[in-house]
C-alpha positions, 0 to 999 in steps of 0.5 A: 913986632908986638908979643900978644900977652895974657895976664890974669885979668884976661883970664877972668874976663874970658871967663866971664864972657863965657859964664854969660854966655852959658846963663843966658843960654839957659834963660833962653832955654828956660824961658822956651820951657816955661812957655811952653808948660803955660801954653800946655796951662791954657789948654788944660783950663779951656777943656775943663771949661768945656767940660764943666760946660758939658756937664752944666748943659747935661745937668739941664737934659733930660734922656728919655729911652723905651725898650720891651721888659719880659714878664714871665713867660708870656707877658711884655711891657713897654718900659720909658726910662729916663737915664738924663740928668735933669727931670722930663716934663709933659712927657708924651708917647706916640706910634708913627708906624701906628700902635698895636701893642699898647691898648690906648686906654693906657697911654690915655691914663698915663700920658702925657705924664706930667713929670720923670725924674732920672732913673725913674720909669713908667711901663706900659702892658704890651700886647706882643701876640696881636703882631709878628713884628719884632722891632717897633717905632717908638716917639718920644716928646718930651721938655726939661730946663734945656729944651721946651721940646725935646723929641726921640725916636727910638726902635725897641725890638723883642 
């Protein structure tokens, strides 16, 4: 029977094999981590692109609103404002449930309003003593860079 003998060369070959296995395992682990990082980076880039597209769309849009403001003890105004980033053009106002709060001659004087920039507003004298309603329906129609026909129905209340 032949007895196996281990030489220094066998020991170094075994250590080299173990080191090679360790290096291969570390390379596979590193590649897996790198792929995860690349996927995270792609998701982040897609989110940034979507945010940029949303910001570009918002920059082209006007957003009109209306509310009643109180001046003094019994005077009210209907304030129409633009809180969007773009200029609203050809602004029109309509009262779907009937207009019993603003004088028609004042509406004809001010509307259609040619333009309303961001944070600008226009006020109409409101005669609220003529009606007992606390909530009114106002439809605002306008154009902006995003669309030639925008419409928003708001319900200003007292």
